[in-house]
MIDOSE-1310 file (N, C-alpha, C; in nm, 2 decimals, decimal comma, always signed):
residues 159
mkta	-4,21/+10,14/+9,98/-4,19/+9,99/+9,96/-4,06/+10,00/+9,94; -3,97/+9,91/+10,00/-3,82/+9,90/+9,92/-3,80/+9,76/+9,84; -3,77/+9,79/+9,75/-3,72/+9,73/+9,65/-3,57/+9,70/+9,61; -3,56/+9,53/+9,58/-3,41/+9,47/+9,55/-3,45/+9,48/+9,39
imgf	-3,31/+9,54/+9,35/-3,29/+9,45/+9,20/-3,21/+9,39/+9,19; -3,23/+9,29/+9,12/-3,03/+9,18/+9,11/-3,05/+9,16/+8,97; -2,90/+9,21/+8,90/-2,82/+9,17/+8,77/-2,79/+9,02/+8,82; -2,79/+8,91/+8,71/-2,71/+8,78/+8,76/-2,65/+8,78/+8,65
gnpv	-2,51/+8,78/+8,61/-2,43/+8,73/+8,50/-2,30/+8,74/+8,56; -2,24/+8,66/+8,43/-2,07/+8,73/+8,45/-2,02/+8,75/+8,34; -1,97/+8,90/+8,41/-1,91/+9,04/+8,31/-1,82/+8,99/+8,20; -1,73/+8,85/+8,21/-1,66/+8,82/+8,11/-1,70/+8,72/+8,00
rsdd	-1,81/+8,67/+8,04/-1,86/+8,61/+7,90/-1,96/+8,64/+7,82; -1,94/+8,79/+7,78/-2,02/+8,85/+7,67/-2,18/+8,82/+7,68; -2,24/+8,78/+7,64/-2,43/+8,81/+7,63/-2,45/+8,78/+7,79; -2,39/+8,69/+7,83/-2,44/+8,69/+7,98/-2,43/+8,77/+8,12
avgi	-2,37/+8,86/+8,03/-2,35/+8,98/+8,15/-2,46/+9,07/+8,14; -2,59/+9,03/+8,06/-2,66/+9,15/+8,05/-2,77/+9,18/+8,17; -2,73/+9,12/+8,29/-2,81/+9,14/+8,44/-2,73/+9,28/+8,53; -2,59/+9,23/+8,48/-2,48/+9,31/+8,50/-2,50/+9,46/+8,48
yvie	-2,50/+9,42/+8,31/-2,54/+9,56/+8,25/-2,63/+9,64/+8,28; -2,81/+9,62/+8,31/-2,87/+9,65/+8,36/-2,85/+9,72/+8,49; -2,81/+9,66/+8,59/-2,76/+9,71/+8,72/-2,71/+9,83/+8,70; -2,57/+9,82/+8,62/-2,50/+9,94/+8,61/-2,56/+10,06/+8,52
qlre	-2,67/+10,00/+8,44/-2,72/+10,18/+8,39/-2,84/+10,18/+8,50; -2,90/+10,11/+8,54/-2,98/+10,18/+8,65/-2,89/+10,25/+8,79; -2,78/+10,19/+8,85/-2,72/+10,26/+8,92/-2,67/+10,43/+8,88; -2,67/+10,42/+8,76/-2,61/+10,57/+8,70/-2,76/+10,65/+8,67
klpq	-2,89/+10,58/+8,65/-3,02/+10,68/+8,62/-3,09/+10,70/+8,76; -3,09/+10,59/+8,88/-3,21/+10,61/+8,99/-3,09/+10,68/+9,09; -3,21/+10,76/+9,19/-3,12/+10,79/+9,30/-3,07/+10,69/+9,40; -3,01/+10,77/+9,43/-2,95/+10,70/+9,57/-3,11/+10,73/+9,69
tedi	-3,10/+10,62/+9,73/-3,25/+10,64/+9,79/-3,26/+10,53/+9,92; -3,30/+10,48/+10,03/-3,29/+10,39/+10,09/-3,38/+10,20/+10,06; -3,47/+10,33/+10,00/-3,60/+10,26/+9,92/-3,62/+10,12/+9,80; -3,44/+10,18/+9,79/-3,39/+10,09/+9,64/-3,27/+10,03/+9,68
sifd	-3,27/+9,89/+9,65/-3,13/+9,82/+9,68/-3,11/+9,79/+9,53; -2,95/+9,77/+9,49/-2,94/+9,71/+9,37/-2,76/+9,61/+9,40; -2,82/+9,48/+9,34/-2,76/+9,38/+9,37/-2,71/+9,31/+9,25; -2,52/+9,30/+9,26/-2,46/+9,26/+9,15/-2,42/+9,11/+9,22
mgta	-2,44/+9,01/+9,15/-2,50/+8,86/+9,14/-2,41/+8,79/+9,12; -2,33/+8,85/+9,01/-2,19/+8,79/+8,92/-2,17/+8,76/+9,09; -2,14/+8,83/+9,20/-1,98/+8,82/+9,32/-2,11/+8,78/+9,42; -2,05/+8,71/+9,53/-2,05/+8,73/+9,65/-2,23/+8,66/+9,69
afev	-2,27/+8,62/+9,58/-2,41/+8,59/+9,59/-2,50/+8,53/+9,69; -2,43/+8,44/+9,81/-2,48/+8,41/+9,91/-2,51/+8,57/+10,04; -2,41/+8,61/+10,00/-2,39/+8,77/+10,14/-2,51/+8,84/+10,04; -2,57/+8,84/+9,98/-2,63/+8,93/+9,90/-2,76/+8,86/+9,91
lfgl	-2,81/+8,78/+9,89/-2,95/+8,68/+9,96/-2,97/+8,70/+10,13; -2,91/+8,77/+10,19/-2,92/+8,77/+10,32/-2,94/+8,93/+10,32; -2,91/+9,01/+10,25/-2,98/+9,13/+10,25/-3,07/+9,16/+10,16; -3,19/+9,06/+10,16/-3,25/+9,11/+10,07/-3,39/+9,13/+10,20
kghd	-3,34/+9,07/+10,33/-3,45/+9,08/+10,45/-3,50/+9,28/+10,44; -3,61/+9,25/+10,44/-3,71/+9,40/+10,48/-3,72/+9,45/+10,34; -3,72/+9,38/+10,24/-3,72/+9,43/+10,08/-3,92/+9,35/+10,10; -3,94/+9,45/+10,03/-4,13/+9,42/+9,96/-4,13/+9,37/+9,84
kiil	-4,04/+9,41/+9,74/-4,04/+9,35/+9,62/-3,85/+9,31/+9,57; -3,88/+9,21/+9,47/-3,76/+9,17/+9,41/-3,76/+9,16/+9,26; -3,69/+9,27/+9,19/-3,72/+9,26/+9,05/-3,49/+9,17/+9,02; -3,56/+9,06/+8,90/-3,44/+9,00/+8,86/-3,41/+9,00/+8,73
vdav	-3,32/+8,99/+8,67/-3,26/+9,02/+8,55/-3,13/+8,94/+8,53; -3,18/+8,85/+8,41/-3,05/+8,70/+8,39/-3,06/+8,71/+8,24; -2,97/+8,64/+8,18/-2,96/+8,58/+8,03/-3,02/+8,44/+8,06; -3,06/+8,37/+7,93/-3,15/+8,27/+7,92/-3,11/+8,20/+7,76
lnsn	-3,02/+8,12/+7,79/-2,99/+8,00/+7,71/-3,07/+7,91/+7,62; -3,09/+7,89/+7,50/-3,13/+7,80/+7,47/-3,29/+7,78/+7,46; -3,34/+7,91/+7,44/-3,50/+7,94/+7,47/-3,54/+7,93/+7,33; -3,44/+7,93/+7,23/-3,52/+7,89/+7,07/-3,58/+7,98/+7,03
epvg	-3,57/+8,14/+7,10/-3,62/+8,25/+7,04/-3,50/+8,35/+6,98; -3,49/+8,42/+6,88/-3,39/+8,49/+6,89/-3,31/+8,60/+6,97; -3,16/+8,57/+6,95/-3,10/+8,66/+7,03/-3,15/+8,79/+7,10; -3,17/+8,83/+7,18/-3,22/+9,00/+7,21/-3,35/+8,99/+7,29
tlfk	-3,46/+8,85/+7,24/-3,57/+8,85/+7,29/-3,60/+8,85/+7,46; -3,69/+8,96/+7,48/-3,70/+8,97/+7,61/-3,84/+8,91/+7,69; -3,84/+8,84/+7,76/-3,94/+8,76/+7,85/-3,96/+8,82/+8,00; -4,09/+8,84/+8,05/-4,14/+8,87/+8,16/-4,20/+8,75/+8,19
vpae	-4,11/+8,71/+8,33/-4,21/+8,58/+8,37/-4,20/+8,58/+8,49; -4,34/+8,52/+8,59/-4,37/+8,51/+8,66/-4,30/+8,44/+8,76; -4,21/+8,45/+8,84/-4,13/+8,38/+8,95/-4,15/+8,23/+8,96; -4,30/+8,25/+9,04/-4,30/+8,10/+9,07/-4,35/+8,05/+8,97
evmk	-4,33/+8,02/+8,85/-4,38/+7,99/+8,73/-4,24/+7,91/+8,75; -4,16/+7,92/+8,76/-4,00/+7,87/+8,72/-3,95/+7,88/+8,85; -3,93/+7,89/+8,96/-3,89/+7,86/+9,04/-3,86/+7,70/+9,11; -3,72/+7,69/+9,13/-3,69/+7,58/+9,16/-3,72/+7,57/+9,36
apqd	-3,75/+7,42/+9,36/-3,76/+7,41/+9,51/-3,62/+7,43/+9,57; -3,59/+7,49/+9,74/-3,45/+7,50/+9,78/-3,39/+7,37/+9,77; -3,26/+7,32/+9,76/-3,21/+7,22/+9,70/-3,06/+7,25/+9,80; -3,03/+7,14/+9,88/-2,88/+7,19/+9,91/-2,80/+7,11/+9,78
dpmv	-2,79/+7,20/+9,73/-2,68/+7,14/+9,63/-2,57/+7,22/+9,61; -2,47/+7,09/+9,69/-2,32/+7,12/+9,67/-2,21/+7,22/+9,59; -2,30/+7,17/+9,43/-2,24/+7,27/+9,31/-2,27/+7,37/+9,28; -2,36/+7,43/+9,38/-2,40/+7,61/+9,39/-2,26/+7,64/+9,46
flhg	-2,20/+7,74/+9,33/-2,13/+7,81/+9,41/-2,17/+7,95/+9,35; -2,09/+8,02/+9,47/-2,09/+8,19/+9,47/-2,14/+8,22/+9,31; -2,05/+8,18/+9,26/-2,04/+8,26/+9,07/-2,09/+8,21/+8,97; -2,18/+8,04/+9,05/-2,25/+7,99/+9,00/-2,40/+7,97/+8,97
mkwd	-2,47/+8,08/+9,09/-2,58/+8,06/+9,13/-2,69/+8,13/+9,04; -2,76/+8,06/+8,98/-2,89/+8,08/+8,90/-3,02/+8,18/+8,97; -3,07/+8,28/+8,90/-3,14/+8,32/+8,94/-3,29/+8,26/+9,02; -3,34/+8,15/+8,95/-3,43/+8,07/+9,04/-3,33/+8,02/+9,17
qals	-3,25/+7,93/+9,14/-3,14/+7,90/+9,25/-3,20/+8,02/+9,36; -3,19/+8,14/+9,35/-3,13/+8,26/+9,45/-3,22/+8,26/+9,49; -3,37/+8,27/+9,44/-3,51/+8,27/+9,47/-3,51/+8,16/+9,57; -3,48/+7,99/+9,53/-3,54/+7,90/+9,64/-3,45/+7,98/+9,74
ytkk	-3,34/+7,97/+9,78/-3,22/+7,98/+9,88/-3,28/+8,08/+9,97; -3,35/+8,22/+9,88/-3,38/+8,30/+9,98/-3,52/+8,31/+10,05; -3,61/+8,22/+9,95/-3,72/+8,19/+10,03/-3,72/+8,08/+10,14; -3,61/+7,97/+10,18/-3,53/+7,94/+10,25/-3,52/+8,00/+10,39
ilrd	-3,43/+8,13/+10,32/-3,35/+8,17/+10,43/-3,45/+8,30/+10,50; -3,53/+8,39/+10,46/-3,61/+8,48/+10,45/-3,77/+8,45/+10,54; -3,79/+8,31/+10,51/-3,93/+8,22/+10,56/-4,07/+8,35/+10,52; -4,11/+8,37/+10,63/-4,18/+8,44/+10,63/-4,19/+8,59/+10,59
eype	-4,08/+8,66/+10,58/-4,05/+8,76/+10,57/-3,99/+8,75/+10,41; -4,05/+8,63/+10,31/-3,99/+8,66/+10,18/-4,08/+8,77/+10,07; -4,04/+8,81/+10,00/-4,15/+8,92/+9,95/-4,28/+8,86/+9,84; -4,38/+8,90/+9,81/-4,43/+8,82/+9,74/-4,43/+8,87/+9,58
diqv	-4,43/+9,02/+9,57/-4,42/+9,08/+9,45/-4,23/+9,06/+9,39; -4,27/+8,97/+9,31/-4,13/+8,92/+9,25/-4,16/+8,92/+9,08; -4,05/+9,02/+9,04/-4,03/+9,06/+8,85/-3,93/+8,96/+8,80; -3,94/+8,90/+8,73/-3,79/+8,79/+8,65/-3,79/+8,82/+8,49
ylva	-3,70/+8,95/+8,45/-3,68/+8,93/+8,33/-3,56/+8,87/+8,25; -3,58/+8,84/+8,14/-3,48/+8,79/+8,10/-3,44/+8,80/+7,93; -3,32/+8,77/+7,90/-3,32/+8,78/+7,80/-3,25/+8,70/+7,68; -3,27/+8,64/+7,59/-3,26/+8,53/+7,50/-3,08/+8,57/+7,43
ient	-3,00/+8,49/+7,48/-2,85/+8,52/+7,45/-2,85/+8,36/+7,40; -2,68/+8,38/+7,30/-2,60/+8,26/+7,27/-2,48/+8,27/+7,29; -2,42/+8,39/+7,27/-2,27/+8,42/+7,30/-2,25/+8,39/+7,43; -2,17/+8,30/+7,49/-2,11/+8,33/+7,64/-1,97/+8,26/+7,63
klev	-1,93/+8,34/+7,51/-1,80/+8,31/+7,49/-1,69/+8,43/+7,60; -1,55/+8,40/+7,60/-1,51/+8,47/+7,70/-1,44/+8,64/+7,64; -1,59/+8,72/+7,60/-1,56/+8,80/+7,60/-1,59/+8,96/+7,66; -1,64/+9,09/+7,65/-1,64/+9,19/+7,77/-1,77/+9,26/+7,71
dlsd	-1,79/+9,21/+7,55/-1,86/+9,30/+7,47/-2,03/+9,24/+7,49; -2,10/+9,34/+7,45/-2,26/+9,24/+7,48/-2,28/+9,28/+7,32; -2,36/+9,20/+7,30/-2,39/+9,20/+7,15/-2,48/+9,29/+7,16; -2,51/+9,37/+7,01/-2,58/+9,49/+7,00/-2,75/+9,43/+7,04
evkd	-2,80/+9,33/+6,99/-2,97/+9,24/+7,04/-2,92/+9,24/+7,19; -2,84/+9,21/+7,25/-2,87/+9,20/+7,38/-2,85/+9,32/+7,47; -2,77/+9,41/+7,42/-2,79/+9,54/+7,50/-2,93/+9,61/+7,49; -2,95/+9,58/+7,33/-3,08/+9,69/+7,33/-3,23/+9,59/+7,43
agdk	-3,18/+9,50/+7,44/-3,29/+9,41/+7,49/-3,27/+9,47/+7,68; -3,14/+9,46/+7,70/-3,13/+9,57/+7,84/-3,13/+9,65/+7,83; -3,17/+9,74/+7,75/-3,17/+9,88/+7,77/-3,31/+9,87/+7,79; -3,40/+9,81/+7,68/-3,55/+9,80/+7,74/-3,57/+9,75/+7,89
ivqh	-3,53/+9,65/+7,94/-3,54/+9,69/+8,08/-3,55/+9,73/+8,18; -3,43/+9,81/+8,15/-3,40/+9,95/+8,20/-3,48/+10,05/+8,21; -3,56/+10,07/+8,08/-3,70/+10,13/+8,10/-3,78/+10,09/+8,14; -3,83/+9,98/+8,14/-3,95/+9,89/+8,23/-3,94/+9,90/+8,37
iled	-3,78/+9,86/+8,40/-3,81/+9,91/+8,59/-3,78/+10,04/+8,60; -3,75/+10,15/+8,55/-3,73/+10,27/+8,56/-3,93/+10,34/+8,61; -3,97/+10,24/+8,47/-4,14/+10,31/+8,49/-4,18/+10,26/+8,57; -4,16/+10,13/+8,62/-4,22/+10,04/+8,71/-4,18/+10,12/+8,87
lkls	-4,06/+10,14/+8,87/-4,04/+10,23/+8,99/-4,06/+10,41/+9,01; -4,14/+10,44/+8,87/-4,12/+10,59/+8,93/-4,20/+10,66/+9,01; -4,33/+10,57/+9,08/-4,39/+10,56/+9,17/-4,32/+10,58/+9,30; -4,20/+10,48/+9,33/-4,19/+10,44/+9,43/-4,04/+10,56/+9,47
ipt	-4,01/+10,60/+9,39/-3,89/+10,72/+9,41/-3,90/+10,84/+9,43; -3,88/+10,89/+9,55/-3,94/+11,01/+9,60/-3,88/+11,14/+9,46; -3,92/+11,23/+9,48/-3,90/+11,31/+9,36/-3,87/+11,45/+9,49
């Protein structure tokens, strides 16, 4: 099974960078294998979408504002419940694509090759100030996501 892991966020907007933090941690902890692809969705988002072809599973990590939950609250949500229909939105820019938009465009691009196994991890945040550090609560949530993904992938990782 080929898995794509996508981390969303802006690395200079404090807690918004939790998705980027998670993929950086996974790059250090996961063995290099052709079965796992790790994508930084903070840059070149549309290029990455075409790179999802051939994957059986997608795991996404992003921050969520205005959730009315404490900062650092971790959500795992079914993608199909919150995914938007593809839109030809001229306001979608490479650095402004959200995870639900990425899935919508991916579905449009991949058509019948779109994977059915999609997992979405979201972390409640408040701070998106121009800073490079994550708050302790959001970093802890990011570490929990890393552990969840490592446990989920343990059967997929060659020993």
